[in-house]
Backbone bond lengths (Angstrom), bond angles and torsions (degrees), N, CA, C in turn:
res aa  C-N    CA-C-N  psi(-1)  N-CA   C-N-CA  omega(-1)  CA-C   N-CA-C  phi
1 M - - - 1.444 - - 1.528 107.49 -
2 S 1.292 116.25 132.08 1.461 119.54 177.74 1.524 109.58 -77.38
3 T 1.308 115.32 158.48 1.461 120.16 179.75 1.521 109.55 -124.21
4 R 1.314 114.50 161.21 1.461 121.72 177.59 1.520 107.59 -144.36
5 K 1.297 116.41 135.58 1.461 121.04 179.94 1.524 109.86 -77.85
6 V 1.350 115.73 131.31 1.460 122.05 177.00 1.528 108.21 -135.04
7 S 1.292 116.06 163.60 1.460 121.86 176.29 1.522 108.12 -110.10
8 L 1.333 116.39 130.46 1.464 121.72 -179.37 1.519 110.23 -126.71
9 T 1.295 115.79 149.72 1.460 121.71 170.05 1.521 106.05 -108.53
10 L 1.340 115.74 120.64 1.459 121.21 -174.24 1.519 110.51 -123.26
11 P 1.333 116.59 155.57 1.462 119.54 173.96 1.537 109.76 -61.15
12 E 1.309 116.69 140.70 1.467 122.07 -178.60 1.526 111.45 -53.13
13 E 1.330 116.52 -41.22 1.465 120.92 -178.68 1.529 111.57 -59.26
14 L 1.317 117.23 -40.38 1.462 120.85 179.41 1.527 110.95 -68.11
15 V 1.315 117.16 -39.43 1.466 120.70 178.29 1.529 109.99 -63.46
16 V 1.318 117.02 -44.16 1.465 121.25 179.17 1.527 110.19 -62.66
17 R 1.327 116.87 -43.25 1.465 120.26 177.76 1.523 110.90 -59.55
18 A 1.323 116.22 -43.85 1.463 121.04 179.67 1.523 110.61 -63.78
19 E 1.315 117.18 -45.34 1.468 120.86 179.39 1.527 110.93 -63.09
20 N 1.318 117.18 -40.40 1.468 120.88 177.67 1.524 111.40 -64.62
21 A 1.320 116.98 -37.83 1.466 120.78 177.63 1.526 110.27 -63.64
22 V 1.319 117.14 -39.70 1.468 121.03 177.63 1.528 109.59 -64.94
23 K 1.327 117.63 -47.66 1.473 121.72 179.93 1.525 111.51 -59.52
24 A 1.339 116.47 -35.29 1.465 121.41 -178.68 1.525 112.44 -83.21
25 G 1.333 116.72 -0.72 1.461 119.96 -179.79 1.515 113.82 77.63
26 Q 1.316 117.28 15.72 1.461 121.29 -179.03 1.520 112.48 -89.17
27 A 1.326 117.00 -10.70 1.470 122.00 178.12 1.525 107.70 -149.04
28 R 1.339 116.27 147.52 1.466 121.51 179.04 1.514 111.94 -67.44
29 S 1.321 115.87 -36.08 1.461 121.50 -174.98 1.520 108.78 -159.95
30 V 1.326 115.41 169.25 1.463 119.67 175.66 1.523 109.26 -61.11
31 S 1.327 117.00 -41.42 1.471 120.36 178.88 1.524 111.16 -60.45
32 A 1.347 116.53 -42.70 1.467 120.05 179.61 1.525 110.57 -63.64
33 Y 1.326 116.63 -39.69 1.462 120.73 178.44 1.524 110.88 -62.33
34 I 1.333 116.44 -48.17 1.466 120.70 -179.33 1.526 110.31 -63.10
35 A 1.337 117.45 -40.39 1.468 120.90 178.32 1.526 110.72 -62.57
36 A 1.336 116.94 -40.86 1.467 120.19 179.37 1.524 111.18 -65.39
37 V 1.326 116.68 -42.20 1.469 120.54 178.38 1.523 110.04 -62.33
38 A 1.329 116.65 -45.35 1.471 120.19 179.26 1.521 110.55 -63.59
39 G 1.327 117.15 -41.28 1.464 121.03 179.38 1.510 112.81 -65.43
40 S 1.343 117.06 -36.57 1.466 119.00 179.59 1.521 110.37 -67.68
41 G 1.321 117.20 -32.19 1.467 120.54 175.69 1.511 111.44 -65.46
42 E 1.342 116.43 -39.52 1.463 120.51 176.93 1.521 110.48 -64.68
43 A 1.330 116.75 -42.35 1.464 120.50 179.38 1.519 110.10 -62.75
44 R 1.315 116.85 -41.53 1.466 121.12 179.32 1.519 110.56 -62.41
45 A 1.324 116.67 -41.12 1.465 120.16 178.43 1.517 110.07 -62.56
46 T 1.320 117.20 -39.68 1.462 121.11 179.16 1.523 110.60 -64.22
47 V 1.323 117.40 -44.22 1.466 121.10 178.38 1.522 109.95 -62.28
48 D 1.321 117.13 -43.69 1.469 120.67 178.18 1.527 111.17 -60.05
49 E 1.332 116.95 -39.84 1.468 120.82 178.44 1.526 111.07 -64.95
50 I 1.322 116.98 -41.73 1.469 121.19 179.29 1.526 109.99 -63.22
51 I 1.327 116.63 -45.17 1.467 120.52 179.78 1.522 110.57 -63.58
52 A 1.320 117.32 -43.58 1.472 120.68 179.40 1.525 110.82 -61.96
53 R 1.328 116.90 -42.01 1.467 120.45 179.01 1.535 110.10 -63.70
54 W 1.335 116.59 -43.76 1.462 120.63 -179.70 1.530 109.94 -62.62
55 R 1.328 116.41 -45.41 1.466 119.88 179.40 1.523 111.17 -63.46
56 G 1.321 117.64 -35.01 1.461 121.14 176.85 1.517 112.09 -64.30
57 E 1.324 115.95 -34.31 1.464 120.41 -179.39 1.520 112.78 -84.20
58 H 1.341 117.57 -34.12 1.460 121.04 -171.35 1.520 114.63 -116.27
59 G 1.323 117.53 -9.80 1.459 120.29 -176.22 1.520 111.41 84.70
60 E 1.314 115.04 174.83 1.463 120.62 179.55 1.525 109.74 -69.23
61 P 1.334 117.98 141.29 1.462 119.52 177.07 1.530 110.44 -69.08
62 T 1.319 115.06 148.00 1.465 120.12 177.63 1.525 109.40 -78.46
63 A 1.317 116.38 167.26 1.466 121.13 177.17 1.526 110.25 -60.11
64 A 1.327 116.86 -38.77 1.466 120.76 179.55 1.530 110.76 -65.56
65 E 1.327 117.17 -40.74 1.469 120.58 178.71 1.528 111.02 -65.46
66 L 1.331 116.60 -40.29 1.462 120.11 177.81 1.526 111.01 -65.12
67 A 1.329 117.20 -41.74 1.463 121.24 178.76 1.526 110.33 -63.57
68 D 1.329 116.97 -41.61 1.458 121.29 178.18 1.531 110.57 -63.16
69 A 1.313 116.96 -44.07 1.468 121.01 179.41 1.526 110.68 -62.68
70 E 1.331 116.51 -41.23 1.463 119.77 178.86 1.524 110.77 -64.76
71 A 1.333 117.31 -42.80 1.463 120.98 179.39 1.528 110.93 -62.93
72 R 1.328 116.91 -42.34 1.472 120.12 178.61 1.525 111.15 -64.84
73 T 1.320 116.35 -40.21 1.465 120.28 179.47 1.519 110.59 -64.95
74 R 1.332 116.58 -44.74 1.468 119.87 178.07 1.523 110.64 -61.04
75 A 1.321 117.71 -40.83 1.463 121.19 179.39 1.529 110.88 -62.73
76 L 1.323 117.10 -40.93 1.467 120.41 178.02 1.526 111.15 -63.87
77 F 1.327 116.99 -43.92 1.465 119.84 178.78 1.525 110.86 -65.87
78 D 1.334 117.58 -39.54 1.464 120.75 177.73 1.521 110.64 -62.36
79 R 1.332 117.02 -43.61 1.465 121.31 179.53 1.528 110.48 -63.76
80 A 1.325 116.89 -42.81 1.465 120.49 178.54 1.525 110.61 -64.20
81 D 1.329 117.09 -39.63 1.462 120.95 178.92 1.521 110.70 -64.36
82 R 1.330 117.40 -43.46 1.467 120.70 178.43 1.523 110.90 -62.44
83 A 1.323 117.32 -42.50 1.468 121.03 179.12 1.525 110.28 -63.92
84 H 1.312 116.38 -40.68 1.463 121.23 179.48 1.528 110.27 -62.35
85 R 1.324 116.19 -44.70 1.466 120.61 -179.95 1.525 111.22 -68.45
86 A 1.320 118.08 -34.90 1.463 122.00 -179.36 1.525 111.81 -65.72
87 H 1.312 116.64 -24.43 1.463 120.67 -179.64 1.525 111.80 -93.47
88 G 1.333 116.58 18.13 1.449 121.20 172.18 1.508 116.94 88.00
89 A 1.314 118.10 0.74 1.466 119.70 178.28 1.517 108.51 -95.03
90 A 1.308 116.17 131.63 1.466 118.61 179.88 1.497 111.44 -117.65
């Protein structure tokens, strides 16, 4: 992806968060942090659009369907956790 330099005015709190993320090694730079935050917002919008489209086609999920989805998700996370622990990582 190509980049372009721009000038932004940001809330002080966001700048401090970005600088702290860089100091903690969680981001390469303040610019990288801001780009990641902006990108995660785009991803969230995409997920929201997919869910809205699905609900438009299928209707709202029932309580039973939501409970089933939660149980399946928990089972997947439990299985992944067991596999992770079996390979020596704790």
